[in-house]
N, C-alpha and C positions, 0 to 999 in steps of 0.2 A: 622357592615359587611364592611370590608376595601375594597375598589376598588382598582383596578390596575390603574395606569395611562396609557392613551392611547395616542398614536400619530398616528393619522388617515391621512395618507398621501393624501389620496380622502376625503377632509372634504365636510360637510352639503350633496349637491346634487352632491358630485364628480362621485359615480359610477353612478349614473342616466346621468348626464353630457356625461360619457365617451361611455354608451350605444346609447345615442342620437346621437354625434358625429360620431359613426360607422355606424350609420343609413342613415345618412343625406348628409354627404360629396359625396357619390355615386363615379362618376369616377375621381374626383380632389382629394380623398384622397390619402395619403400615402399609397404605396403597402403593407407596413409593418401591416396593416389592415386586409389585406385579406390572410397573409403568416401563414402556421403552424407555431403554438407557443408550444415549450417544455420547461421548465425549468429543466436545468441539475444542480443538486447540491440538496440542500447546500454542500460546502466543506468548511471544517474547514482549515484556513491558518494562524496558529499562533493565535493571538489573533482578528481574522477576520473571516466572514461568508461569503462565494462568491457564489453567483447565475448567470449562464449563462443563458440568454434570447436567445432563437434563431432565434425569430421573429424580434428583435431589434439589434441582434448584437452586445449585448453588457454584459458586466460583472459588476453586483451591488456587491459592499462590503460593508458589516455593521461592521466598525470598533468599537470596546469595550474597546481599551487600555486607555482611558481619562476617566472613568469612566462612561460614558454616550453612546448609538450608535449613531455611526456619517455615514451618506451614501455617497459613492463616486461610481462615474461609470466610465467604461472605455469601449472605441470602441474596437471592434475585427471583424473577418472578417466573410462572409456569411456561414449560416448552420453549427453552431457548434454540433459536435457529440460526443466530448469527452474531461472531464476535469480532472486533478489531480494536487494536491501539488508537487511541488518538495520535495525530501526527506530532504532537511533542513527546508520545511515548509516554505522558505523567498517567494517565488514566486507561480504562478499560472501557470499551463501551459495546453492550450485549442487547440483543433485541429478542424479546421474547414473545411469543404467540400468544400468551393468555390459555384461558380453557373456558369452556363451558360447563356451566353445572348439570350433571345428567342424572346424579343419585342424591339422595337426602346427605344434607351434612355438607355437601360440598357447595362451591362459593365461586358464582361468576368472576372470571380476570380477563379485562382487556389487553390488548398487545402494548406493551411498554418498551421504552427504550432506558435501557440503566446505564448509568455512568458511576464508576467505581474507583476510587482512589486507592490503590494497592499500596500506596505508601504508608497509609493508616491503617495498622493492622484492626484496629476496632472499628473503623469508619461504616458508616450505613450509606448504601448506594442510592443515589438521586435517581428517582423514576419518574419518566414522563409517559402520560398515554398517548399515543400515536393514532388509534382508531382502527388501523388495518393491519394486517401481518405481515409487514414490510419484510424483505430479507435482504437489503443492501442498506449501506450508509455511506456517505459523505460529510465528512468533517471538514471544517475551513482550516487553514494553517496557524489562525491566532486562538484554535479551539472556542470560538463565541457561537458559532451557528454550526447544526449538524441538519441535513436532509435525509428523511428515509425513504425509499422508493423501492420499487419492486424489480427485480432482474426479470430477464426474459423468458426464464424458466420458474418464476418463482411461485406461481399458482399452485397450491394443493386441492386437488377436487376433494379430497375427504373432509376439508374444513368448511366448505361451502359451495353456493352455484354460482356466484357472479365472484368478478374481480374487475376494479378499475384499473387499467395498467396505466394512466395518465395522473394517477391520484400521489400525492406528495404529502409527508407530514415534515414541516419546518418548525425546527426546536430552536428557541434562542438558550442555550446553555449558560448564560450569565443570568439568568431571572429564572425565578422558581417555577414550577409548574401551576397553571393556572387555566380558566376556561378560554383564555386566550393564547396560551401558551403550553403545546405546541400549537400552529395554524394547519388546518388540513386544505390543501387546495387540490383541484382537478385543473390542469394546463390545457390549454389550447391543443388539438390534435388533427393533424390532414391526413388521419387514416394509417398512422405509424404510432409505436409505442418508444418512449424512452429507450435507449440502449446503454445509457449512462449518465451519472451527474459528476458535473467538475465544479468543485467551489472555489472562487476566486480569491486571492489574498485580499485584505483589505483594500478599496481602491476608493478613491476622491474624483467626484464628478467635477471637471474643470469649469468654472463659473457657474456653479450650483450655488442657491443661497446657502442651502445644507452643505457645508464644507467637512462635517465628520467623515470619519472614514467607512465603507460600508462592502458587506461581502455580497456578491451576485454568485447565483446559480445559474450555469449554463448545461441545459438538459440536450443531449447529443441524440437525435433519431435520423432515421431516413428522411434523406433530403429537408430536414429542417434544423433550425437550430433556435432553442428558446431561452430567451432570458428573464430572470427572475430577480428581483433586489429582496436578496434573503433577510436583510436588515429590516425591511420593511414588507413582511410577507403577503398584506392584505393588497397592495395595490398590484395594478395587473401586468400580466407579463407580456413581451414583446415577441413575438415569434415571426423569425426570418426563415424566409423560403430559399433552399439552395438549390433545388433542382429546376429544370425547364419547364417540367409538366409533361415533356413529351413521351409516349409510351415507349418509343425507342431508345430514349436517353438512360445512359447508365445512371444507377441509383447513388448519389452522393451520400456518404458517410462520414460525419465528423469524426476524427479519432484522437485529436492532440492540441491540447489548448496551452499555450504561454501568456504570459500577463506583464504588461507596463503599467503596474499602479501609480505611478505618478501622472501618468499621462491619462488614465482612465482607458485603457486600451488592451482589447484581447486580439491573438491571433490564433486562426484556426487552421488547421491542416485537416485535410478531409479525403477520403479515398476516391478517387475518380474526380477530382477538382482539378481544373487546369491550374491555379493558383494558391498563394497563400492568401486568407481573408483576415482582412483586418476589420475589427469591430470596435469604432471609436463612441463611447459616450459622451456625449455632449448634452450641455445644460439646457432645459426646457421648461417654461412656465407650466405647472401643472393645473388643469382645469377643475380638479375636485380631488378629494385627499385620497380617493383610490387611482387617480392617474400619476404617472411616474413624473419625476422632475427632471428626467433626462429621455435623450432619443438616441438610439444606436445610428450611426453613419457607418455606413460599409464600403469598402474598398479592396479591390483586387491588386495586390501590391506589385503584380505585373513582371515578375520574374518567371513566369511561364514553364511548361514542360512539366506540371502535375509534382508536387513536393512529397518527398517519401519521409521526410523527417525534419524537423525544426530544433532549435536552440535559442537561447534568448540571454543577452548578457548586457552589463552597463561597461562603459569604459571609464577613463581616469575623472571625466569632468562629467559625468552620470549621464552620458548620451546614452540611450537604450538602442539595442542593436539586436537584429532576427537573422539568424543564418538558417537558410532552405537548401536541403538536398534535393535538385533536380536530375533524378537518373536518366530520363529519357535523353535529355540534352547534356548528358555528362558535365554538369556544371552545380555549383552551389553558389548561389545569390545570396550577397551580404544588404540587407537592407536597414536604412538608417529608420527607426520606429516614429522618429518625432515628424520627418519629411517625407517619408515613405519613397525616397530616392534609393537608388540599389546601384550595387554594382557585381559583377559575377566572376567567377574564378573558374576556368576550365579544370577537370579533373582526368585522370586518365582511364578511372573507371567509373560506372553507373554508382553512386554513392547514395546507399539509403539507411546509414547511421552515423550520428552525430552525437561525439562527446565534447565536453569542455572539460580543459584541466588548467589549473590545478583543480580538482572537484572539493572546493571549500566555500561555504558561502558568503565567507569574511574576506577571500581574496580575488581580484580582479582576475579572470580566466587569461590565458597567454596564449593558449594554444587550443586547436580543435582536431580530435581525432575524427577521421573520415574512414569508413570502412564500406564495403560492398558485400553484405551478409548474403543476401539472396543467390549472389553468384558463388560464392565460397572461394573467393580469389585468397592466394597466397602472399597478400599484403596489407597494408594500411599506410593512410596517408597523415602527413600532421601539417597544417595549416596553422601558421603564425597570426595573431591576430592584431598586434600591434600594427598601426595604421594600415589595416586593412581596407577601411572604406577611402584611403586616399587614392586616386588613381596616377599620382606621381610616385608612390612607393611600390618598388618592386614585391610580386608576390611571393612569399617564401612556402613553397610547397615541397615536403620532403617525403619521400617513397619509403617506408620500412619493411623488405622484401622479406618473406620466412618460406621456410623449408615445406611447410603444412598448410592446407587451407584455412580460412579464417571464418568459424562457423557462427561464433558470437564475441561479444566483447562486453566485459562487466566491469564497472568502475569501482577502483577501491575507495573507500570513504577517508575525505581529507588529506589525500595523497596525488602525486604527479605520476602514480601508477594505474595499470589496468591489467587485469586477469584476460588472456587471449584462449579462446576455446579451439582446438582444431579438430575435434572429431565428434560424432554423435553420442556416445557412451563418456564423453567428458574425462577420458583416461590420459588425453595429451593436449598438455597445457603450456601456456607460455607467461611471462611475466613482463611485460613492456613498461620500461621507464621512459616516459614521455618526454621529458627534459632531456635524456639524452638520445632519444631514438634507437634503444637497445633492447632485444628482447633474450628472456632467459628460459631457456626450455626446462618445463617440469614434467615429470612422468609420475604416472599412479600405477598401482598392482590391480584397480580395479576400476569400475564405473565409480564416477563420482555423485552418490547419489543425493545427498544432501551436505549444504557446506554454508558457511556464513563468514562474513569479516568482523573484526573487533570495531567497535564504535571509532576509535580513532586510526583504523587502517593499518594496524603494525602487524597483525598477524591473521592470517587464513586457517579455520579449522574444516574438516571435512570427514565424511564417513561414507564407507560403502556397506549396502543393507546387511549383505551376507558375510562380512567381513569384521571379525569382534576387534576393531580398535578405531582410536581416534587419529585421526594425524593432523599434526601442528604444523604451520609453516611461518617462520619469522620472515615477515616481507622487508625486513632491512638488509638482513644476512644471506636470506635465501635459505636459512638452515632448516633442514625439517627433523620433526621429532613424531614418535608415535607414543601411545599408549595403550595399551591391552586391556581391555573389558571384558565381561563375564558374559554378555548378552549382545546378539546381534544388534546394531542400532537402528532405529528408523530415522529420526532427524536430529540434527545439532545443531545448538545456538552459544554464539558467544556474546554474552550478556555484558550489559555495564558493569564496571569494576573488574572485569577482568577473568570471571569464572565462567565456565564451559558447562553447559548441560548438553545430555545426550537421552533421547527420550525412546524408549525401546518399543513403543506402539502396543503396550499391554492393557488391557480391559480394566485391571485391577490397579494400576498405575506401577509403572516401573521406570526406575531413570536413575541416571549414573551423574554425580556431583564430582566434576572436577576443580579445584578452588583457582587455578591460574595455569598459564601455558608452561610454567617452570615446575609446575607437580610433578611428583613421580606416580606411579601407578599405588603406591601404598597410602598416599594423600587422597585418591580419590574415595567415594564413597556411594553404594549403592542402596536406593531407596525402594521399598518395594510395598505394595498393597496400600498406599497413600490415598488412592481414591476410593477405598472402602471403609476408611477408619471410622467415618460419620456414622455409616450404617450399624456399624457395633454398637459406638456410642450412645445411640440413641435409642436402643435396645434395653442399655441395662437397667 
């Protein structure tokens, strides 16, 4: 029997010493021994796995790029409450609540946003004072702007009396912290608080004197959609009323946005709305420095039927199209984003899920996968996109029939494949090759509790919580392999560079490192106690 190599950060009597020190230091021990300890994460950041330790006010990063696990630690502020990678996965963003000084020797600390470059082991995190203990963060796709805000359940009654749910902190991530950065704003409210914040990609306003690209924040709330120029955060917001005002009318909740940056347009799908809403930003002369140089022009795209899902793509000559699923009318609408003209395609089923293939931002989509997830029907449909807006070109809609109901569809990065989920426990799966319209069945011995795709879409890794194995599926050959591990897994991650990390959910830190999908059990390494290493180091 082959044993895994083990790296025990707490060696020999380490754990016993840790408990003994905690009991013996009494009043002289560091206050962190008595603080509530919550581990946020792990969070995958390219080739790294990051853990946020709220008692030690630190981020621990495990780097895997060099073919072996390497540990690095970064200091942050007090009481971390939220962590997320930036969209490019180059940095980790952490929000800390701060702390009020209650006893002699303590120092007040305000809530902050921390940006950590985990690729530099000795780097110092950049921090911005955000004013309030926000618990959510949106970061623009280019990494230039972040907006901190409150989730619906983000208020902690133990930390204060009042909370302003319409307050935001807009952070210019390309500038140093200052009295003007971040900018704290309270946006206009009509009796509702934001359900979420979506940041646009950099967009230009057609006809505006300022031709530089800028990021817009779209605040989603019940019956309202609020626009804020996040690149110029002191300018006034614009609020769009979506509801009719009738007490009997269903509440309209914006759910999804897709953008056409070249035309300065956003397309909004909302629950209980009759159509896709187009928001076109057109130039307007500002009256003062606080006024905007744009005005949103609104239009319902007229497809009808209440959209359930939307997707957007550009054709070979850079025309932008929006594909909207209308399940009530059993149609999908293909909308020319520049002219708002559209054609409809009848579908055999009420479609509520759209995916475009190939799933590669550098390639033009050729096929749309259409599925009826809510109905659990045993089929999906493939709609060819070439010439789809030309009414003289026959519609090419193929149906792929399966033996089991389709409960979910997952896109595989950078490929023309999709993972089909056939049961609630994710034990019966199918791999759909969109280019061929063929499905290969896959079976598991237990529920797929955690899984991840490699960044290039070449393999799938998965674990079942009470089965001490890691399953690896080569998505090209469909050859499955398994690696036995020593402990029940919690979560599994396929990191950039090919390494696999399994977190075992241990408060002291326990993870299994597998260097590649070709590795054997003897190549794997178990790391134990790494979240406690610095407790002992600081007491030496």
